[in-house]
C-alpha positions in Angstrom: 185.6 57.9 95.6 184.3 53.8 96.0 182.4 52.3 93.6 178.8 52.2 94.3 176.1 50.3 92.6 174.0 52.3 90.6 171.1 49.7 89.9 169.3 47.5 92.1 167.6 44.1 91.6 163.7 43.7 92.7 164.7 41.3 95.4 167.2 44.1 96.9 164.6 46.9 96.4 161.7 44.7 98.1 164.1 44.4 101.0 165.1 48.0 101.0 161.5 49.7 100.5 160.0 46.9 102.7 160.7 48.7 105.7 161.3 52.5 106.5 160.1 56.1 105.0 159.0 56.6 102.2 159.3 60.3 101.3 156.9 61.4 98.5 155.9 64.1 95.9 152.7 65.1 94.6 153.2 67.2 91.5 150.8 70.0 89.9 149.4 68.8 86.5 151.4 71.5 84.7 154.0 70.4 85.7 153.1 66.8 84.8 152.3 68.0 81.1 156.2 68.7 81.4 157.6 65.6 82.1 157.6 66.3 86.1 155.2 63.8 87.2 151.5 62.5 87.7 149.1 64.4 89.5 149.2 61.8 92.4 151.6 60.8 95.2 154.9 59.5 93.8 157.5 57.8 95.4 160.8 60.1 95.1 163.1 59.1 98.1 163.2 55.8 100.2 165.1 55.5 103.4 165.8 51.9 105.0 165.9 51.3 108.3 169.8 50.6 107.9 169.9 54.6 106.7 170.5 53.4 103.0 168.8 56.3 100.9 167.2 55.2 97.4 166.2 57.7 94.9 163.5 57.4 92.3 163.1 58.9 89.0 161.4 57.6 86.0 164.4 59.4 83.8 166.6 57.5 81.8 170.4 57.1 81.7 172.0 57.4 78.3 175.0 58.7 78.8 173.9 62.4 79.2 174.9 62.0 83.1 171.1 62.0 84.4 171.8 59.3 86.9 174.7 61.5 88.5 173.2 64.8 88.4 170.3 63.5 90.2 172.4 61.8 92.6 174.2 65.0 93.5 170.6 67.1 93.5 169.4 64.7 96.4 173.0 64.3 98.3 172.6 67.9 98.3 169.6 68.3 100.0 170.0 65.7 102.1 173.6 66.7 103.6 175.0 63.0 103.1 178.0 62.3 100.4 176.7 61.1 97.0 178.3 57.5 98.0 175.3 57.2 100.1 172.9 56.6 98.1 170.9 54.2 95.8 169.7 55.2 92.5 166.9 53.4 90.3 166.0 54.7 87.1 163.7 53.8 84.4 162.0 50.8 85.4 158.0 51.1 85.3 157.4 49.1 88.6 159.5 51.0 90.7 159.5 54.6 89.6 157.2 57.9 89.3 156.4 58.7 85.6 158.8 61.3 85.1 158.0 61.8 81.1 160.1 61.0 78.4 164.1 62.1 78.7 163.8 64.5 76.1 164.0 68.4 75.5 166.3 69.0 78.4 163.7 68.7 80.7 165.7 66.3 83.5 167.2 69.6 84.6 164.3 72.0 84.9 161.9 69.2 85.5 162.9 66.2 87.5 165.7 68.2 89.1 163.3 70.2 91.1 161.4 67.1 92.2 163.9 65.3 93.6 165.8 68.6 95.6 162.4 69.2 97.2 161.6 65.4 98.1 165.4 65.3 99.6 165.0 68.7 101.3 161.4 67.8 102.7 163.2 64.5 104.5 166.1 66.6 105.9 163.9 69.2 107.2 162.1 65.8 108.9 165.5 65.0 110.4 166.2 68.6 111.7 162.5 69.1 113.5 163.2 65.1 114.9 165.9 66.5 117.3 170.0 67.0 117.3 171.4 63.5 117.3 169.0 62.0 115.0 169.9 60.0 111.8 168.1 59.1 109.0 168.2 55.5 110.2 166.3 56.7 113.4 163.4 58.4 111.0 162.8 54.7 109.2 162.3 53.4 112.1 159.4 56.2 113.5 156.1 55.0 111.7 154.3 58.6 113.5 156.7 60.4 111.4 156.8 58.5 108.7 152.9 58.7 108.2 152.7 62.5 108.1 155.3 62.7 105.0 153.2 60.0 103.0 150.6 62.5 101.9 151.5 65.9 99.3 154.8 67.5 99.9 154.6 69.8 103.2 154.1 73.8 102.4 157.2 76.0 102.5 159.7 73.0 101.7 162.5 74.9 100.4 166.0 74.1 98.8 169.4 74.8 99.1 170.4 78.5 97.4 173.3 77.9 95.0 175.5 80.1 96.9 175.6 78.1 99.2 175.8 74.3 97.3 178.8 72.2 98.4 177.8 68.9 96.1 176.3 70.7 93.1 178.5 73.4 91.4 181.5 70.8 92.0 182.5 68.3 89.2 181.8 64.7 90.0 182.8 61.6 88.2 180.1 59.8 86.7 178.7 57.3 89.0 178.4 54.6 86.4 181.9 55.0 85.2 183.6 52.3 86.7 181.3 50.0 85.6 181.1 51.3 81.9 185.2 51.1 81.1 185.7 47.8 82.7 182.8 46.3 80.7 180.7 45.9 84.2 177.5 47.4 83.2 175.1 45.7 80.8 173.3 47.3 78.5 170.4 46.5 76.9 172.0 44.9 74.1 173.8 43.0 77.0 170.4 41.4 78.6 170.4 37.4 79.0 167.7 35.1 80.6 168.0 31.8 81.4 166.6 29.5 77.9 166.4 32.7 75.9 166.1 32.5 72.2 167.3 35.0 70.1 164.9 36.9 67.4 165.0 38.2 64.0 162.7 40.2 61.8 161.7 40.2 58.1 162.0 43.7 56.9 160.8 44.6 53.5 163.0 45.5 50.8 162.0 48.9 50.1 159.8 51.8 51.9 155.7 51.1 51.3 156.9 47.1 49.8 154.1 45.2 51.0 154.3 41.1 51.7 152.1 39.2 49.4 153.1 35.9 50.2 155.7 34.0 52.6 156.7 30.6 52.9 157.5 29.6 57.0 157.2 25.8 56.7 161.0 25.3 56.2 162.1 27.5 58.8 159.8 25.8 61.1 161.1 22.4 60.1 164.7 24.0 61.5 165.9 22.4 65.0 164.7 24.9 67.9 163.4 27.5 65.5 160.2 29.3 66.1 158.6 31.1 62.7 155.8 33.3 62.8 153.4 35.6 60.5 151.0 38.3 62.4 149.7 39.9 59.5 152.6 42.0 57.6 155.1 40.9 60.9 157.3 37.9 59.9 159.8 36.8 62.6 161.8 33.6 63.7 163.9 33.1 66.9 166.4 30.2 67.7 168.5 28.7 70.2 171.8 31.1 68.7 171.8 34.4 66.3 173.5 32.0 63.7 170.5 30.0 63.5 168.2 32.7 63.4 170.1 34.1 60.6 169.5 30.9 58.8 165.9 30.5 59.7 165.5 34.1 58.6 167.1 33.8 55.1 165.1 30.5 54.4 162.0 32.6 54.8 163.1 36.1 53.3 163.8 33.5 50.1 160.0 32.7 49.8 158.3 36.0 50.6 157.0 38.0 47.2 156.5 42.0 47.7 154.5 44.5 46.2 156.7 47.6 45.9 155.7 51.2 46.2 157.0 54.3 44.0 159.2 56.5 46.3 161.2 59.7 45.7 164.9 59.9 46.2 167.4 62.3 47.5 168.2 63.9 44.7 164.7 65.6 44.4 164.3 66.0 48.2 163.7 69.5 48.7 161.6 69.5 45.5 159.1 67.0 46.8 159.1 69.1 50.2 158.3 72.2 48.4 155.6 70.6 46.0 153.7 68.6 48.6 153.8 71.8 51.7 150.4 72.2 53.3 150.4 75.6 52.5 152.5 78.0 50.0 155.7 78.1 51.5 157.7 81.2 49.6 156.1 84.8 50.4 155.9 87.4 47.4 157.2 90.2 49.6 159.9 91.6 47.6 162.1 92.4 50.0 165.5 93.4 49.5 167.1 89.8 50.2 166.0 86.4 49.9 167.4 82.9 50.4 166.6 79.2 50.4 168.2 77.0 52.9 168.3 73.0 52.8 169.0 70.3 55.3 169.4 67.0 54.6 167.9 63.9 56.2 170.4 62.6 59.4 170.1 59.4 61.4 171.2 59.6 64.8 173.7 56.9 64.7 174.1 55.9 68.7 176.5 53.4 69.4 174.2 50.6 70.8 171.6 49.5 67.9 167.9 49.2 69.3 167.9 45.9 71.5 165.3 44.2 73.5 165.0 41.2 75.4 160.9 40.4 76.5 159.8 37.5 78.9 156.1 36.4 79.5 155.4 34.4 82.9 151.9 33.8 84.1 150.6 36.9 81.6 152.8 39.2 82.9 155.1 40.8 80.5 158.6 41.7 81.2 160.9 43.6 79.0 164.3 45.1 78.9 164.7 47.6 76.1 166.7 50.7 75.5 163.8 53.8 75.2 163.7 57.5 76.4 160.2 56.9 77.4 159.7 53.6 79.8 156.1 54.3 80.6 155.1 55.4 76.9 156.8 51.9 75.8 154.7 50.1 78.5 151.5 51.4 77.3 152.3 50.6 73.8 152.9 46.7 75.1 149.9 47.1 76.8 148.0 48.4 74.3 149.5 45.5 71.7 148.6 42.6 73.4 145.3 43.7 75.3 146.6 43.6 78.9 146.4 46.3 81.6 149.7 48.5 82.1 150.0 47.2 85.4 150.8 43.6 84.0 154.1 45.3 81.8 157.1 46.3 83.0 159.5 48.1 81.2 163.0 48.1 82.3 165.6 50.4 80.8 169.5 49.9 81.1 171.8 52.8 81.0 171.8 52.1 77.4 174.2 53.3 75.2 172.9 56.5 73.2 169.9 57.9 72.0 170.0 61.6 71.0 165.9 61.8 70.8 166.2 58.4 68.2 165.1 56.1 71.0 161.6 57.6 72.1 159.8 54.5 70.9 159.4 50.7 71.3 160.0 49.1 67.9 162.4 46.1 69.2 160.1 45.6 72.7 157.2 44.8 70.2 159.2 42.5 68.3 160.6 40.4 71.4 157.5 40.6 73.1 155.7 39.0 70.2 158.0 36.4 69.5 158.4 35.9 73.2 154.6 35.3 73.5 154.7 33.0 70.4 157.9 31.1 71.5 156.8 30.7 75.0 160.2 31.4 75.7 162.7 34.7 76.6 163.4 36.4 73.4 166.1 38.9 72.4 165.8 40.9 69.6 169.0 43.5 68.5 168.3 45.8 65.6 171.7 45.2 63.6 173.4 48.5 61.9 171.5 48.2 59.1 168.0 47.7 60.5 169.4 51.0 62.7 170.0 53.1 59.7 166.9 52.2 57.6 164.0 51.5 60.0 164.4 53.6 62.9 163.3 57.7 62.5 165.2 60.1 61.3 166.1 63.4 61.9 164.1 65.5 59.9 165.2 67.4 56.1 164.3 71.0 55.9 163.4 73.4 53.5 163.8 76.8 54.9 162.7 79.8 53.1 163.9 83.4 54.3 163.1 87.0 53.1 164.3 90.5 54.9 164.9 93.9 54.6 167.0 96.6 56.2 165.9 100.0 56.8 168.1 103.4 56.6 170.3 102.8 59.6 171.0 99.1 58.5 168.4 97.6 61.1 166.7 94.6 60.4 163.1 96.3 59.2 161.4 93.0 57.7 161.3 89.3 58.1 159.7 86.5 56.8 160.9 83.2 57.7 159.1 79.5 57.0 160.5 76.5 57.4 159.5 73.4 55.5 158.9 70.1 57.3 161.5 70.1 60.2 159.5 71.6 62.8 159.0 75.1 64.9 161.6 74.6 67.7 163.8 77.8 68.0 161.7 79.6 65.1 161.6 82.8 66.4 164.8 85.0 65.7 166.3 86.8 68.5 167.1 89.9 66.8 164.6 93.0 67.0 162.7 93.3 63.8 160.0 95.9 63.5 157.8 93.6 61.4 158.1 89.8 61.1 156.7 86.5 60.4 157.4 83.2 60.9 155.8 80.2 60.6 156.3 76.1 60.3 154.2 74.6 57.5 154.3 70.7 57.4 154.8 68.6 54.2 154.4 64.8 52.7 157.9 63.8 53.9 159.0 61.0 52.3 161.1 59.2 55.5 159.6 58.2 59.0 160.9 61.2 60.9 161.1 62.0 64.8 163.1 63.9 67.5 166.7 64.6 67.0 169.0 66.6 69.5 167.7 70.2 69.1 165.8 68.8 66.7 164.0 71.9 64.1 166.4 74.3 66.3 169.8 72.9 64.8 168.4 73.7 61.1 166.1 77.1 62.1 169.3 78.8 63.9 171.4 77.5 60.9 169.2 79.3 58.3 168.5 82.7 60.3 172.3 83.1 61.6 173.8 82.3 58.2 171.4 85.0 56.6 171.7 87.0 59.2 175.5 87.4 57.8 174.3 88.1 55.2 172.5 90.9 56.2 175.4 92.2 57.6 177.4 92.5 54.5 174.6 94.0 52.9 174.4 96.6 55.9 178.3 96.9 55.2 178.6 95.9 59.1 180.9 93.3 60.9 179.5 90.6 61.6 179.6 90.9 65.3 178.9 94.2 65.6 175.6 93.5 63.5 174.3 91.3 65.8 175.3 93.1 69.0 172.8 95.9 67.1 170.0 93.9 66.8 170.3 92.0 70.2 168.4 93.0 73.3 168.6 89.5 75.2 171.4 90.3 77.2 172.1 86.5 78.1 172.8 85.9 74.2 175.1 89.2 74.3 176.9 87.9 77.2 178.1 84.4 75.4 178.9 86.3 72.3 181.1 88.9 73.4 182.7 86.4 75.9 183.0 83.6 72.5 184.2 86.3 70.1 186.9 88.2 72.9 188.5 85.3 73.9 188.6 83.9 69.9 189.9 87.7 69.2 187.5 88.0 66.8 188.4 91.5 65.4 191.7 90.4 64.9 191.6 87.2 63.5 188.8 88.5 60.8 191.2 91.4 59.6 194.3 88.9 59.2 193.0 85.8 58.1 195.2 83.0 56.9 195.2 81.9 52.8 192.5 79.4 52.3 191.3 79.5 55.8 188.3 81.7 56.9 186.5 82.9 60.7 182.7 82.7 61.4 180.6 82.9 64.1 176.8 82.7 65.0 175.1 82.6 68.2 171.5 81.5 69.1 168.9 80.4 72.3 167.2 77.2 72.7 165.4 75.4 76.0 165.9 78.8 78.1 169.8 78.4 77.5 172.2 80.1 75.2 174.8 79.6 72.8 177.3 81.4 71.2 180.7 80.3 68.8 183.2 81.7 67.0 185.7 79.1 64.5 188.3 79.2 61.8 188.0 76.5 58.9 189.9 75.7 56.1 188.6 74.8 52.6 189.9 71.7 50.4 189.2 73.5 47.3 189.4 70.4 45.1 186.4 68.6 47.0 184.9 71.7 48.6 184.7 70.1 51.6 185.5 72.6 54.6 187.7 71.4 57.5 187.2 72.6 61.4 190.1 73.8 62.8 189.4 75.9 65.9 186.3 76.4 67.7 185.9 78.6 70.7 182.5 78.0 72.4 180.9 80.4 75.2 177.4 78.4 76.7 175.1 79.4 79.7 172.4 77.5 81.1 172.1 79.1 84.5 173.6 77.7 87.9 176.3 74.9 86.7 175.1 71.1 88.5 178.3 69.6 87.4 181.0 71.2 85.7 182.4 68.0 84.7 179.3 66.6 83.1 178.5 70.1 81.5 182.0 70.2 79.5 181.5 66.6 77.9 177.7 67.7 77.3 178.9 70.9 75.3 182.2 69.0 73.8 179.7 66.1 72.6 177.3 69.0 71.3 180.4 70.4 69.2 181.4 67.2 67.8 178.0 65.9 67.0 177.3 69.1 65.0 180.1 68.6 63.2 178.7 65.2 61.6 175.4 67.1 59.6 177.6 70.3 59.0 180.2 68.8 57.4 179.5 64.9 56.2 176.0 63.4 57.3 173.4 62.9 54.9 171.4 60.1 54.1 171.2 58.9 50.4 168.1 57.0 49.0 166.9 55.6 45.8 163.9 53.4 44.6 162.9 53.3 48.4 166.2 51.9 49.3 169.0 53.8 51.5 172.0 53.6 49.7 174.3 54.5 52.4 173.4 52.7 55.5 176.4 51.7 56.9 179.1 54.0 58.5 181.7 53.2 55.9 179.5 55.3 53.5 177.6 57.6 56.2 180.5 59.3 58.0 179.9 60.3 61.4 182.8 62.9 62.6 186.5 60.6 63.3 189.1 61.5 66.1 191.0 63.2 62.9 188.2 65.5 62.4 188.5 67.2 66.0 189.4 70.6 66.1 191.3 72.9 68.8 188.1 73.3 71.2 187.9 76.1 73.9 185.0 76.4 76.4 183.8 79.2 78.2 180.8 77.7 80.8 179.3 80.6 82.1 178.1 80.1 86.0 175.1 81.7 86.8 174.5 81.6 90.7 171.6 84.0 90.4 169.2 81.5 87.7 167.9 78.4 88.0 169.7 75.8 85.8 168.3 74.5 82.9 169.1 72.1 80.6 172.1 71.5 78.6 172.5 68.6 76.5 171.3 70.1 73.0 171.3 74.0 72.7 175.0 73.9 72.4 174.4 71.8 69.1 173.0 74.8 67.5 176.0 77.4 66.6 178.1 74.8 65.1 177.0 74.5 61.6 176.4 78.2 60.8 179.2 79.6 62.4 181.1 77.1 60.2 178.9 78.6 56.9 180.0 81.9 58.1 183.7 81.2 58.0 183.6 79.2 54.9 182.2 82.4 53.1 184.9 84.4 54.7 187.3 81.8 53.2 186.0 81.3 49.8 183.1 84.6 49.1 181.0 81.5 48.6 177.5 81.7 50.6 176.8 78.2 52.0 173.1 77.6 52.2 172.9 73.6 52.6 173.7 70.9 54.9 175.9 69.5 54.6 178.3 72.7 53.8 180.2 73.0 50.5 181.8 75.4 48.9 182.6 75.3 45.1 185.4 72.8 43.8 188.3 74.4 42.3 188.2 74.7 38.5 
């Protein structure tokens, strides 16, 4: 496929949209609240007089494939090749507000809007008569006027069984630019006469600045240094000069530190500061507590932004999953109308739920206003580790009882601190209570890929194995007997059959074990079977093989879906086996990749995926749910190998001796 541009500059966009037909859609309020758009007319599709078609969306491309998926959706309904489309994403001056790129909402939320708008354009072409082209439509003001209101009633989209573009593998539209280095990530943006900014950070969490002297830094050539309350920063013509200026400022700073709990007493702290009693006193048959550590998102590209003021109008290039929220935050900070702020998000180097906010954008804009020149702020890896928000730690208490037949009769599940995602058990239970209890978290926490669902599914599926053992049943058969959800059953059976579960469970290798887990979140379902080996000297498991079955309705792009599921498995390995934030006296003690171990290539297991295509169902999000089965399957395999129940992440078995 020939390379196609995936971003358009302002002049080109004006040339495209200056004449032509604009197809618009109106999203209902309920749809808007889910990130589908505002309750107003939204420009979604533009047809230029030369036939070039531009698709507009507020979603962000951060490696998950939204760019290509949405282009395929439009191409399918327009009956044109993907190469005929131009895509504009994440530019607040051009696109509708499609909400945050999060929660696997692009597929169920924005994807249908793009399809409907494209289908409306196609119906207009059909109504215009034989031999007419999209360019002809663009030259017809009468026809264009009819489609500048709400979406016409009765607009239908192509059934999955009739797809010609969707459902087929398609390479990433921005792939060539990425592999050749032509793509400019947020940290690559350079503006004329630009300065480079650095921000003074506290020495520990909760520390307050009591004094600082900027005079020496302000005397350095080309340096702008500023203080606004607790915000102290500098900008200089080079990154080296900016570091020198910041070092000079830092040497004069005086701080008042605050007491802060350490990671060694994290779970005691969460229980002690829970908003209500955590552990119920039901006195049921089985009881267990699970612990999940804080982790960082660790994207390849740390936070970055470039800010430029011109005639009281602010333009910011940054990496964020929510360009409109960043625009509003900037407008609020500088007391200007949102219309005077433009936020552009070039396809960024990963987010995983960690870039919903705009810290670097605010810092760059403050410095740019002070300096009167464009300023770039690029967080270091240590800053990203320390000052970005974390995936919440979790303390989970479970109590349950079995009836005489070995079914789950009573269930009490309490998540403290991390959240309510995937809180409800999918199993058939006569009496149940499932709740989330807040606490007083010692670290800043926020969204993460599948957020609390990862912790909740880990605890539930590991404990389900304990119930199966108490019932004297095979873990697979126990789950199938308790499940009513046919979709979860289907993926569980598919994974177990491909893995040869019954055979391998009976004939395990010395020092190895097998485990399985399943679950549902974001309306998709997943199951995994795996084999691990445990290093008895260190207690660290090693994932040898994993078979994972996943179903998310009708598959839109098999190539991208495979990448998403593989990425979830690899990302899930980190918190399951190694990743954990450590802190003492308000300081992180492992804020670098040398000591914070994300998965490496040598950690790659043998992986087999079963992607179940349901043409009879609407497509749903696929970027998160595949992560939730990894850790519990490993924990259950560790028990099979060692007889030790793993109830914390990272997962460890007892050391030899």
